[in-house]
N, C-alpha and C positions, 0 to 999 in steps of 0.2 A: 332069609328067615332072621335072620343077625340086625337086615334095616328093617323089617316087619318089629323085631323090639327093641328096636334104638330108637325109632318112629315111636312107639307108646310110649316109652321112656320121657320122651321129649314132651308129647301129647298132657301127660301125667306132671308133669315137670312144670307145663305152664297152668293147666288149670289148679294145682296146687300154690302158683302164684300170683295168681289172680286174686285166688279164692281170700288169700293173707291179706292182700289188699284190700280188699272188700272188708274183711274182719276191723281191719287196724283204722278204717272210717277215709283211706283215701280214695275209696270208690264207694261212694254214696249212694242209694237207690236214687236211678235218674241218670246218672254219670253216664256219657260216653264212653264205649271200651274203644281203642284208638288201637289194632291191630298191628299196624304198624312199629307204634311206640312199644308192644310186648315184643315183638318180635328182635329187638334194638337192646332192647334193656335186656334180657335173657338168652341174646343172640343163639336165637333159634328161626327156622324158616314159617312164613307166613303160611305155608300151610299146614305146618304144626299149630301156629296161636289159631286159625279158622277151625281146624277138628276139636282142639280143646274145651273153646267159647262155645260151639254146636251142641259139645255133651253139657255144657254148664246149662246150656238153653234148656236142653233136655231133661234135667236135675229141677229148674224155677227160678233157679237163682241168677240166671241172663234172660231177657227179651228181646224178640228181632224189634226192629222200630221200620216205621213204613219205608225208611229209605234203604235198607234189607242190611243194616246194621247193628249194634247190640248194644245195649246198656244195661244197669244193675236193676233187676228186678225189684217190687219192696217186698217185705216179710209177707208173707200170708200168716196172720196167726194160727189160721183154722191149720193149717197144715203144721204150721212148727207143734202143736200139740199133738198131731196126729203123729210126729217123725219121733217125740219124746215119751208117747204111749207103745210105741214102738222100739225105740231104744232102751227100757227099762226092763222089757221081758228078753232081749239080746244079754244088758248088763249082770239082769237077774241069771242068768243061765252061766256066761261067762264067770261072777264070782263063786257060784255054786260048784263049777268043775274045776277053777284053780287051786279050791280050800282040798276035792276031795284027791287031785292030783298031784296038786306040788305045793305043798305047806313049807317046804323046808328051802324052794326058791322064794318066796316072798319071805322067810322068813330072811334069806341072805341079801336080797336087792331090795326087797320093797322098801325100807327106810331110807335108802337115797333117792328116789324120788318123793317120798314122802316132803326131805328135809328140800329137796329143788324147787317142790311148790309152795312149802314155805316162804323163800327164799322172791320168788317169785310174786306174791303179796306184799309182800315186804318192802321190793323196790318197786311198785306199781306200774310194771311195763306189761301192758294189754299184751302182746306177741307171746312175754313171757308166761303170762298165766295160761294165755290160752294153750301154748306148745308142752309147758307140765303137767295140764288138767289131759293134755290127750296122750303125752306120754307113760300116764300113770296108768289109765284105761289100755291101753296097748300091750302093757306091760301083764297085766293082767289076761289078756286074751290068748297072750303066748303062755302063759304061764296054766292056762284050762286044757291044751295040748290038741285043739281044737281048734284045725287053718279057715273051717269057715266063718267061725267070730269074725276076726278082722275083715275077711272078704266083706262081709252083709254089716258091719259098717262104716264103710266108706261113706254110701251118699248119706248116709246118716251122720257123721262126721261133718261134713260139707255145709249143710244147717247149720250144726250146733254151732259151730264155728263163727258163721255171722251172727248167729242168735248172741252169743257169747260176748262178741267183739262189739255189737250195737252197743247192749246192757252196758259194758264197764267201759265203754266211752262217755258213759251219761254219771256212773254209780262206781262207786267201789267193789270191789269182788267182796261177796257173801264171805263174813269173818271166819264162819264156823266149815268153812268147805274143805279144808283140808283136815280138819278132825274129825269131818263124817270118814274119810278117804283113810286116815290110821284107825277109824274103828272097823271098817269095812279090809284093810286088811291083817288086822288082828285076827276077825274071823278064821280068813284062810291060813293064815299061820296056826291058829287051834285045830284047824283042822274039818269045823264048824261051818258044811255047808249050807243047810238051812238056813244059819244064820245069816251068812255072807252074803245068801241069793236077798234076804227079805232086807237087809242095810241095804245094798246097791239099786233095789231097785224103788225104796224111799228115797235113798239118794236122788237118783232121777225123777220123781214124781216130785220131789220137794222141790228138785234145781228148775223144771218145767213153771211150776206156780212162780217161785220167783222171778222168772227170764219175762216170761208173758204177762204178769203182773206189770213190771218196769215197764215193759215195751208197751204196755195203754196206758201209762203216765202213771199207776197207782204205788201209795208207798210201798215200801217194803216190807 
C-alpha cells in the first residue's frame, strides 16, 4: 500500500511538472515529450513518467503520435469554453460556501494571497502569476469546508494553467484581475454568500471571454 501511495505521488509530480512546462511555453503545441529526459530531470522512473503522460493524454493535454510517443496537443477553444463554463459553477459554489462557513479565516489569511498576487503581477513572471492565482482559489476551496471542490477542480486547473500560460506569454495579465479577487474576498469576509457567488461566477466568465478572445487573436 505504501508503494502504491508513493507511486501515485510520483505520477502526480510528473503531471504537475509537464503542465508547468507547457504553461511556461517551454513545451509548445506539437513539441515531442522526451520521457527519458523528464525521468532524469525529476529523478523518477520511466514507469512513473509513462503513467503520467498517459493520464495527460486522456485529459487532452497530450496526444499520441504515429510512433506511439507523446506530443503537446493544441488547445481546443471549444473545449476551453466548456471547461470555463463548468468552472464558473464550481467556483461560485466554493465562494458562497466560504462566505457562509469561514469569513474569519478569509479575513486573517486572504490579504496575504491578494498581496502575493499583486507582487506577481508587478514582477510579470508567468509562473508566479499562475501560481498565485491557483493559490488564491485553492485557499477559498479550503475555506468552503467542502473537500470535494478541490478534487473537482483538479482537471480544470490543468486546462486553465495551459490557457493562462499561453495568453500571458503573449500579453500582460489583465490589470484588474486582483481587484476582482479583492472584491470576491471582501464578499466572503462580509459573510455575503450570494454576492460572493455572483462575483466569482462573473470573474470566471469574464476571464474565459478574455482568454479565448486573445487566443483567437482578438484585442482585449
